[in-house]
N, CA, C, O and CB atoms as a CASP TS submission, in Angstrom:
PFRMAT TS
TARGET T0000
AUTHOR 0000-0000-0000
METHOD Language model
MODEL 1
PARENT N/A
ATOM      1  N   MET     1       0.835  -1.173   0.000  1.00  0.00           N
ATOM      2  CA  MET     1       0.000   0.000   0.000  1.00  0.00           C
ATOM      3  C   MET     1       0.883   1.241   0.000  1.00  0.00           C
ATOM      4  O   MET     1       1.895   1.288   0.700  1.00  0.00           O
ATOM      5  CB  MET     1      -0.952  -0.004   1.208  1.00  0.00           C
ATOM      6  N   ALA     2       0.507   2.228  -0.772  1.00  0.00           N
ATOM      7  CA  ALA     2       1.274   3.462  -0.879  1.00  0.00           C
ATOM      8  C   ALA     2       1.120   4.287   0.397  1.00  0.00           C
ATOM      9  O   ALA     2       0.074   4.267   1.045  1.00  0.00           O
ATOM     10  CB  ALA     2       0.823   4.278  -2.107  1.00  0.00           C
ATOM     11  N   LYS     3       2.183   5.010   0.741  1.00  0.00           N
ATOM     12  CA  LYS     3       2.133   5.874   1.909  1.00  0.00           C
ATOM     13  C   LYS     3       1.235   7.074   1.630  1.00  0.00           C
ATOM     14  O   LYS     3       1.159   7.564   0.503  1.00  0.00           O
ATOM     15  CB  LYS     3       3.547   6.336   2.305  1.00  0.00           C
ATOM     16  N   SER     4       0.565   7.531   2.664  1.00  0.00           N
ATOM     17  CA  SER     4      -0.272   8.715   2.515  1.00  0.00           C
ATOM     18  C   SER     4       0.617   9.960   2.461  1.00  0.00           C
ATOM     19  O   SER     4       1.793   9.918   2.822  1.00  0.00           O
ATOM     20  CB  SER     4      -1.300   8.818   3.680  1.00  0.00           C
ATOM     21  N   PHE     5       0.041  11.040   2.012  1.00  0.00           N
ATOM     22  CA  PHE     5       0.758  12.305   1.932  1.00  0.00           C
ATOM     23  C   PHE     5       1.270  12.721   3.313  1.00  0.00           C
ATOM     24  O   PHE     5       2.418  13.143   3.451  1.00  0.00           O
ATOM     25  CB  PHE     5      -0.148  13.400   1.342  1.00  0.00           C
ATOM     26  N   LEU     6       0.416  12.603   4.334  1.00  0.00           N
ATOM     27  CA  LEU     6       0.818  13.005   5.676  1.00  0.00           C
ATOM     28  C   LEU     6       1.938  12.124   6.219  1.00  0.00           C
ATOM     29  O   LEU     6       2.839  12.625   6.893  1.00  0.00           O
ATOM     30  CB  LEU     6      -0.376  12.962   6.614  1.00  0.00           C
ATOM     31  N   ARG     7       1.900  10.842   5.944  1.00  0.00           N
ATOM     32  CA  ARG     7       2.950   9.935   6.416  1.00  0.00           C
ATOM     33  C   ARG     7       4.281  10.279   5.761  1.00  0.00           C
ATOM     34  O   ARG     7       5.318  10.289   6.424  1.00  0.00           O
ATOM     35  CB  ARG     7       2.575   8.467   6.125  1.00  0.00           C
ATOM     36  N   THR     8       4.254  10.559   4.465  1.00  0.00           N
ATOM     37  CA  THR     8       5.469  10.942   3.745  1.00  0.00           C
ATOM     38  C   THR     8       6.021  12.259   4.289  1.00  0.00           C
ATOM     39  O   THR     8       7.229  12.402   4.476  1.00  0.00           O
ATOM     40  CB  THR     8       5.186  11.064   2.234  1.00  0.00           C
ATOM     41  N   ALA     9       5.132  13.219   4.541  1.00  0.00           N
ATOM     42  CA  ALA     9       5.553  14.510   5.081  1.00  0.00           C
ATOM     43  C   ALA     9       6.179  14.334   6.462  1.00  0.00           C
ATOM     44  O   ALA     9       7.208  14.942   6.759  1.00  0.00           O
ATOM     45  CB  ALA     9       4.359  15.479   5.154  1.00  0.00           C
ATOM     46  N   LEU    10       5.570  13.514   7.298  1.00  0.00           N
ATOM     47  CA  LEU    10       6.109  13.266   8.637  1.00  0.00           C
ATOM     48  C   LEU    10       7.463  12.573   8.551  1.00  0.00           C
ATOM     49  O   LEU    10       8.387  12.945   9.275  1.00  0.00           O
ATOM     50  CB  LEU    10       5.130  12.417   9.467  1.00  0.00           C
ATOM     51  N   ASP    11       7.599  11.590   7.699  1.00  0.00           N
ATOM     52  CA  ASP    11       8.879  10.896   7.528  1.00  0.00           C
ATOM     53  C   ASP    11       9.974  11.863   7.091  1.00  0.00           C
ATOM     54  O   ASP    11      11.094  11.808   7.598  1.00  0.00           O
ATOM     55  CB  ASP    11       8.741   9.762   6.502  1.00  0.00           C
ATOM     56  N   ASN    12       9.650  12.750   6.150  1.00  0.00           N
ATOM     57  CA  ASN    12      10.631  13.736   5.684  1.00  0.00           C
ATOM     58  C   ASN    12      11.002  14.716   6.784  1.00  0.00           C
ATOM     59  O   ASN    12      12.165  15.098   6.912  1.00  0.00           O
ATOM     60  CB  ASN    12      10.089  14.497   4.477  1.00  0.00           C
ATOM     61  N   PHE    13      10.023  15.123   7.578  1.00  0.00           N
ATOM     62  CA  PHE    13      10.272  16.029   8.690  1.00  0.00           C
ATOM     63  C   PHE    13      11.190  15.383   9.720  1.00  0.00           C
ATOM     64  O   PHE    13      12.146  16.007  10.180  1.00  0.00           O
ATOM     65  CB  PHE    13       8.955  16.446   9.343  1.00  0.00           C
ATOM     66  N   VAL    14      10.908  14.151  10.078  1.00  0.00           N
ATOM     67  CA  VAL    14      11.723  13.431  11.064  1.00  0.00           C
ATOM     68  C   VAL    14      13.146  13.248  10.546  1.00  0.00           C
ATOM     69  O   VAL    14      14.106  13.413  11.299  1.00  0.00           O
ATOM     70  CB  VAL    14      11.094  12.056  11.394  1.00  0.00           C
ATOM     71  N   GLU    15      13.284  12.911   9.281  1.00  0.00           N
ATOM     72  CA  GLU    15      14.617  12.733   8.699  1.00  0.00           C
ATOM     73  C   GLU    15      15.413  14.038   8.725  1.00  0.00           C
ATOM     74  O   GLU    15      16.604  14.027   9.035  1.00  0.00           O
ATOM     75  CB  GLU    15      14.503  12.217   7.258  1.00  0.00           C
ATOM     76  N   ALA    16      14.773  15.150   8.405  1.00  0.00           N
ATOM     77  CA  ALA    16      15.445  16.448   8.424  1.00  0.00           C
ATOM     78  C   ALA    16      15.874  16.819   9.841  1.00  0.00           C
ATOM     79  O   ALA    16      16.977  17.330  10.039  1.00  0.00           O
ATOM     80  CB  ALA    16      14.527  17.535   7.848  1.00  0.00           C
ATOM     81  N   ARG    17      15.019  16.570  10.824  1.00  0.00           N
ATOM     82  CA  ARG    17      15.360  16.870  12.211  1.00  0.00           C
ATOM     83  C   ARG    17      16.501  15.976  12.691  1.00  0.00           C
ATOM     84  O   ARG    17      17.346  16.414  13.470  1.00  0.00           O
ATOM     85  CB  ARG    17      14.129  16.698  13.117  1.00  0.00           C
ATOM     86  N   GLN    18      16.529  14.738  12.235  1.00  0.00           N
ATOM     87  CA  GLN    18      17.605  13.826  12.619  1.00  0.00           C
ATOM     88  C   GLN    18      18.940  14.302  12.052  1.00  0.00           C
ATOM     89  O   GLN    18      19.961  14.261  12.739  1.00  0.00           O
ATOM     90  CB  GLN    18      17.299  12.395  12.135  1.00  0.00           C
ATOM     91  N   ARG    19      18.930  14.753  10.801  1.00  0.00           N
ATOM     92  CA  ARG    19      20.170  15.275  10.209  1.00  0.00           C
ATOM     93  C   ARG    19      20.652  16.495  10.977  1.00  0.00           C
ATOM     94  O   ARG    19      21.848  16.646  11.224  1.00  0.00           O
ATOM     95  CB  ARG    19      19.959  15.632   8.723  1.00  0.00           C
ATOM     96  N   ARG    20      19.714  17.370  11.356  1.00  0.00           N
ATOM     97  CA  ARG    20      20.069  18.579  12.107  1.00  0.00           C
ATOM     98  C   ARG    20      20.668  18.192  13.467  1.00  0.00           C
ATOM     99  O   ARG    20      21.652  18.789  13.904  1.00  0.00           O
ATOM    100  CB  ARG    20      18.821  19.493  12.301  1.00  0.00           C
ATOM    101  N   ALA    21      20.077  17.201  14.129  1.00  0.00           N
ATOM    102  CA  ALA    21      20.579  16.751  15.425  1.00  0.00           C
ATOM    103  C   ALA    21      21.973  16.137  15.279  1.00  0.00           C
ATOM    104  O   ALA    21      22.835  16.350  16.132  1.00  0.00           O
ATOM    105  CB  ALA    21      19.609  15.732  16.054  1.00  0.00           C
ATOM    106  N   ASP    22      22.196  15.384  14.214  1.00  0.00           N
ATOM    107  CA  ASP    22      23.514  14.791  13.969  1.00  0.00           C
ATOM    108  C   ASP    22      24.572  15.876  13.782  1.00  0.00           C
ATOM    109  O   ASP    22      25.683  15.757  14.298  1.00  0.00           O
ATOM    110  CB  ASP    22      23.471  13.876  12.733  1.00  0.00           C
ATOM    111  N   LEU    23      24.231  16.931  13.046  1.00  0.00           N
ATOM    112  CA  LEU    23      25.170  18.031  12.840  1.00  0.00           C
ATOM    113  C   LEU    23      25.484  18.727  14.159  1.00  0.00           C
ATOM    114  O   LEU    23      26.636  19.073  14.424  1.00  0.00           O
ATOM    115  CB  LEU    23      24.604  19.039  11.830  1.00  0.00           C
ATOM    116  N   TYR    24      24.466  18.932  14.980  1.00  0.00           N
ATOM    117  CA  TYR    24      24.655  19.575  16.279  1.00  0.00           C
ATOM    118  C   TYR    24      25.551  18.715  17.171  1.00  0.00           C
ATOM    119  O   TYR    24      26.475  19.221  17.809  1.00  0.00           O
ATOM    120  CB  TYR    24      23.293  19.826  16.964  1.00  0.00           C
ATOM    121  N   ALA    25      25.270  17.418  17.208  1.00  0.00           N
ATOM    122  CA  ALA    25      26.049  16.515  18.053  1.00  0.00           C
ATOM    123  C   ALA    25      27.506  16.449  17.595  1.00  0.00           C
ATOM    124  O   ALA    25      28.414  16.428  18.425  1.00  0.00           O
ATOM    125  CB  ALA    25      25.429  15.112  18.044  1.00  0.00           C
ATOM    126  N   THR    26      27.733  16.416  16.294  1.00  0.00           N
ATOM    127  CA  THR    26      29.100  16.390  15.776  1.00  0.00           C
ATOM    128  C   THR    26      29.845  17.656  16.182  1.00  0.00           C
ATOM    129  O   THR    26      31.007  17.597  16.585  1.00  0.00           O
ATOM    130  CB  THR    26      29.099  16.238  14.242  1.00  0.00           C
ATOM    131  N   GLY    27      29.181  18.791  16.075  1.00  0.00           N
ATOM    132  CA  GLY    27      29.809  20.049  16.494  1.00  0.00           C
ATOM    133  C   GLY    27      30.136  20.056  17.971  1.00  0.00           C
ATOM    134  O   GLY    27      31.199  20.532  18.369  1.00  0.00           O
ATOM    135  N   ALA    28      29.241  19.537  18.784  1.00  0.00           N
ATOM    136  CA  ALA    28      29.488  19.474  20.226  1.00  0.00           C
ATOM    137  C   ALA    28      30.643  18.531  20.535  1.00  0.00           C
ATOM    138  O   ALA    28      31.474  18.832  21.392  1.00  0.00           O
ATOM    139  CB  ALA    28      28.222  19.023  20.972  1.00  0.00           C
ATOM    140  N   LEU    29      30.704  17.399  19.853  1.00  0.00           N
ATOM    141  CA  LEU    29      31.799  16.456  20.077  1.00  0.00           C
ATOM    142  C   LEU    29      33.139  17.052  19.665  1.00  0.00           C
ATOM    143  O   LEU    29      34.156  16.802  20.313  1.00  0.00           O
ATOM    144  CB  LEU    29      31.548  15.160  19.311  1.00  0.00           C
ATOM    145  N   LEU    30      33.148  17.838  18.590  1.00  0.00           N
ATOM    146  CA  LEU    30      34.396  18.452  18.146  1.00  0.00           C
ATOM    147  C   LEU    30      34.917  19.482  19.145  1.00  0.00           C
ATOM    148  O   LEU    30      36.098  19.830  19.112  1.00  0.00           O
ATOM    149  CB  LEU    30      34.199  19.105  16.789  1.00  0.00           C
ATOM    150  N   SER    31      34.060  19.969  20.021  1.00  0.00           N
ATOM    151  CA  SER    31      34.508  20.946  21.014  1.00  0.00           C
ATOM    152  C   SER    31      35.197  20.272  22.208  1.00  0.00           C
ATOM    153  O   SER    31      35.794  20.952  23.043  1.00  0.00           O
ATOM    154  CB  SER    31      33.319  21.779  21.500  1.00  0.00           C
ATOM    155  N   LEU    32      35.116  18.942  22.290  1.00  0.00           N
ATOM    156  CA  LEU    32      35.772  18.220  23.382  1.00  0.00           C
ATOM    157  C   LEU    32      37.261  18.045  23.097  1.00  0.00           C
ATOM    158  O   LEU    32      37.705  18.136  21.952  1.00  0.00           O
ATOM    159  CB  LEU    32      35.108  16.849  23.598  1.00  0.00           C
ATOM    160  N   ASP    33      38.018  17.793  24.153  1.00  0.00           N
ATOM    161  CA  ASP    33      39.450  17.566  23.967  1.00  0.00           C
ATOM    162  C   ASP    33      39.687  16.145  23.454  1.00  0.00           C
ATOM    163  O   ASP    33      38.802  15.291  23.519  1.00  0.00           O
ATOM    164  CB  ASP    33      40.223  17.803  25.293  1.00  0.00           C
ATOM    165  N   ASP    34      40.901  15.909  22.941  1.00  0.00           N
ATOM    166  CA  ASP    34      41.246  14.622  22.332  1.00  0.00           C
ATOM    167  C   ASP    34      41.157  13.458  23.322  1.00  0.00           C
ATOM    168  O   ASP    34      40.781  12.351  22.936  1.00  0.00           O
ATOM    169  CB  ASP    34      42.646  14.687  21.751  1.00  0.00           C
ATOM    170  N   ALA    35      41.492  13.691  24.574  1.00  0.00           N
ATOM    171  CA  ALA    35      41.436  12.615  25.567  1.00  0.00           C
ATOM    172  C   ALA    35      39.993  12.159  25.786  1.00  0.00           C
ATOM    173  O   ALA    35      39.729  10.962  25.902  1.00  0.00           O
ATOM    174  CB  ALA    35      42.058  13.078  26.902  1.00  0.00           C
ATOM    175  N   SER    36      39.075  13.098  25.842  1.00  0.00           N
ATOM    176  CA  SER    36      37.655  12.749  26.015  1.00  0.00           C
ATOM    177  C   SER    36      37.136  11.991  24.805  1.00  0.00           C
ATOM    178  O   SER    36      36.399  11.015  24.948  1.00  0.00           O
ATOM    179  CB  SER    36      36.806  14.014  26.247  1.00  0.00           C
ATOM    180  N   LEU    37      37.517  12.436  23.619  1.00  0.00           N
ATOM    181  CA  LEU    37      37.092  11.740  22.404  1.00  0.00           C
ATOM    182  C   LEU    37      37.643  10.319  22.371  1.00  0.00           C
ATOM    183  O   LEU    37      36.941   9.378  22.000  1.00  0.00           O
ATOM    184  CB  LEU    37      37.545  12.512  21.157  1.00  0.00           C
ATOM    185  N   LYS    38      38.904  10.174  22.762  1.00  0.00           N
ATOM    186  CA  LYS    38      39.519   8.841  22.769  1.00  0.00           C
ATOM    187  C   LYS    38      38.798   7.919  23.749  1.00  0.00           C
ATOM    188  O   LYS    38      38.625   6.732  23.472  1.00  0.00           O
ATOM    189  CB  LYS    38      41.015   8.936  23.133  1.00  0.00           C
ATOM    190  N   ALA    39      38.377   8.459  24.891  1.00  0.00           N
ATOM    191  CA  ALA    39      37.660   7.663  25.886  1.00  0.00           C
ATOM    192  C   ALA    39      36.317   7.163  25.333  1.00  0.00           C
ATOM    193  O   ALA    39      35.809   6.128  25.763  1.00  0.00           O
ATOM    194  CB  ALA    39      37.432   8.490  27.164  1.00  0.00           C
ATOM    195  N   MET    40      35.754   7.903  24.386  1.00  0.00           N
ATOM    196  CA  MET    40      34.488   7.499  23.763  1.00  0.00           C
ATOM    197  C   MET    40      34.706   6.653  22.516  1.00  0.00           C
ATOM    198  O   MET    40      33.743   6.204  21.895  1.00  0.00           O
ATOM    199  CB  MET    40      33.665   8.726  23.407  1.00  0.00           C
ATOM    200  N   GLY    41      35.967   6.433  22.147  1.00  0.00           N
ATOM    201  CA  GLY    41      36.266   5.622  20.975  1.00  0.00           C
ATOM    202  C   GLY    41      36.161   6.393  19.671  1.00  0.00           C
ATOM    203  O   GLY    41      35.951   5.803  18.611  1.00  0.00           O
ATOM    204  N   LEU    42      36.305   7.706  19.745  1.00  0.00           N
ATOM    205  CA  LEU    42      36.226   8.549  18.548  1.00  0.00           C
ATOM    206  C   LEU    42      37.540   9.277  18.330  1.00  0.00           C
ATOM    207  O   LEU    42      38.337   9.436  19.254  1.00  0.00           O
ATOM    208  CB  LEU    42      35.070   9.562  18.665  1.00  0.00           C
ATOM    209  N   THR    43      37.756   9.716  17.101  1.00  0.00           N
ATOM    210  CA  THR    43      38.904  10.565  16.803  1.00  0.00           C
ATOM    211  C   THR    43      38.402  11.843  16.143  1.00  0.00           C
ATOM    212  O   THR    43      37.323  11.876  15.552  1.00  0.00           O
ATOM    213  CB  THR    43      39.933   9.828  15.888  1.00  0.00           C
ATOM    214  N   ARG    44      39.195  12.875  16.255  1.00  0.00           N
ATOM    215  CA  ARG    44      38.824  14.161  15.660  1.00  0.00           C
ATOM    216  C   ARG    44      38.715  14.048  14.130  1.00  0.00           C
ATOM    217  O   ARG    44      37.829  14.644  13.518  1.00  0.00           O
ATOM    218  CB  ARG    44      39.858  15.245  16.042  1.00  0.00           C
ATOM    219  N   ASP    45      39.624  13.280  13.526  1.00  0.00           N
ATOM    220  CA  ASP    45      39.580  13.092  12.069  1.00  0.00           C
ATOM    221  C   ASP    45      38.298  12.378  11.646  1.00  0.00           C
ATOM    222  O   ASP    45      37.690  12.718  10.631  1.00  0.00           O
ATOM    223  CB  ASP    45      40.808  12.293  11.594  1.00  0.00           C
ATOM    224  N   GLU    46      37.903  11.394  12.431  1.00  0.00           N
ATOM    225  CA  GLU    46      36.669  10.653  12.147  1.00  0.00           C
ATOM    226  C   GLU    46      35.455  11.591  12.181  1.00  0.00           C
ATOM    227  O   GLU    46      34.567  11.499  11.334  1.00  0.00           O
ATOM    228  CB  GLU    46      36.484   9.499  13.165  1.00  0.00           C
ATOM    229  N   LEU    47      35.429  12.479  13.156  1.00  0.00           N
ATOM    230  CA  LEU    47      34.315  13.428  13.266  1.00  0.00           C
ATOM    231  C   LEU    47      34.335  14.440  12.120  1.00  0.00           C
ATOM    232  O   LEU    47      33.284  14.834  11.613  1.00  0.00           O
ATOM    233  CB  LEU    47      34.370  14.163  14.617  1.00  0.00           C
ATOM    234  N   ARG    48      35.522  14.852  11.722  1.00  0.00           N
ATOM    235  CA  ARG    48      35.616  15.834  10.631  1.00  0.00           C
ATOM    236  C   ARG    48      35.170  15.250   9.294  1.00  0.00           C
ATOM    237  O   ARG    48      34.731  15.985   8.409  1.00  0.00           O
ATOM    238  CB  ARG    48      37.048  16.351  10.512  1.00  0.00           C
ATOM    239  N   ARG    49      35.283  13.921   9.143  1.00  0.00           N
ATOM    240  CA  ARG    49      34.855  13.287   7.890  1.00  0.00           C
ATOM    241  C   ARG    49      33.337  13.186   7.778  1.00  0.00           C
ATOM    242  O   ARG    49      32.803  12.988   6.687  1.00  0.00           O
ATOM    243  CB  ARG    49      35.465  11.901   7.773  1.00  0.00           C
ATOM    244  N   ARG    50      32.647  13.322   8.903  1.00  0.00           N
ATOM    245  CA  ARG    50      31.184  13.291   8.849  1.00  0.00           C
ATOM    246  C   ARG    50      30.702  14.496   8.056  1.00  0.00           C
ATOM    247  O   ARG    50      31.333  15.553   8.087  1.00  0.00           O
ATOM    248  CB  ARG    50      30.561  13.284  10.283  1.00  0.00           C
ATOM    249  N   PRO    51      29.603  14.347   7.354  1.00  0.00           N
ATOM    250  CA  PRO    51      29.091  15.476   6.569  1.00  0.00           C
ATOM    251  C   PRO    51      28.797  16.685   7.455  1.00  0.00           C
ATOM    252  O   PRO    51      28.223  16.555   8.536  1.00  0.00           O
ATOM    253  CB  PRO    51      27.822  15.065   5.811  1.00  0.00           C
ATOM    254  N   SER    52      29.196  17.845   6.983  1.00  0.00           N
ATOM    255  CA  SER    52      28.969  19.048   7.764  1.00  0.00           C
ATOM    256  C   SER    52      27.700  19.778   7.334  1.00  0.00           C
ATOM    257  O   SER    52      27.118  20.524   8.122  1.00  0.00           O
ATOM    258  CB  SER    52      30.159  19.970   7.647  1.00  0.00           C
ATOM    259  N   ARG    53      27.275  19.572   6.111  1.00  0.00           N
ATOM    260  CA  ARG    53      26.052  20.212   5.614  1.00  0.00           C
ATOM    261  C   ARG    53      25.329  19.253   4.689  1.00  0.00           C
ATOM    262  O   ARG    53      25.951  18.491   3.949  1.00  0.00           O
ATOM    263  CB  ARG    53      26.371  21.544   4.879  1.00  0.00           C
ATOM    264  N   HIS    54      24.005  19.301   4.743  1.00  0.00           N
ATOM    265  CA  HIS    54      23.182  18.473   3.854  1.00  0.00           C
ATOM    266  C   HIS    54      22.281  19.345   2.982  1.00  0.00           C
ATOM    267  O   HIS    54      21.422  18.836   2.263  1.00  0.00           O
ATOM    268  CB  HIS    54      22.330  17.483   4.672  1.00  0.00           C
ATOM    269  N   SER    55      22.480  20.640   3.052  1.00  0.00           N
ATOM    270  CA  SER    55      21.575  21.554   2.370  1.00  0.00           C
ATOM    271  C   SER    55      22.068  21.871   0.960  1.00  0.00           C
ATOM    272  O   SER    55      23.271  21.952   0.714  1.00  0.00           O
ATOM    273  CB  SER    55      21.419  22.842   3.176  1.00  0.00           C
ATOM    274  N   LEU    56      21.140  22.043   0.061  1.00  0.00           N
ATOM    275  CA  LEU    56      21.478  22.439  -1.300  1.00  0.00           C
ATOM    276  C   LEU    56      21.580  23.953  -1.429  1.00  0.00           C
ATOM    277  O   LEU    56      22.114  24.468  -2.411  1.00  0.00           O
ATOM    278  CB  LEU    56      20.443  21.900  -2.276  1.00  0.00           C
ATOM    279  N   ILE    57      21.077  24.639  -0.457  1.00  0.00           N
ATOM    280  CA  ILE    57      21.056  26.120  -0.494  1.00  0.00           C
ATOM    281  C   ILE    57      22.319  26.671   0.115  1.00  0.00           C
ATOM    282  O   ILE    57      22.494  27.888   0.179  1.00  0.00           O
ATOM    283  CB  ILE    57      19.823  26.683   0.251  1.00  0.00           C
TER
END
């Protein structure tokens, strides 16, 4: 069965908010020092490779 217009709109809205949250979280993680990142199993280079923008504008 095809998705309704409202379901598609909600899915797109949730996806956009998730991308925005991911960008915010990446920025917050980049503000931490290297020792804290290492304790979480992350590296600064790994975080920098994550997409920084998803907008076409």
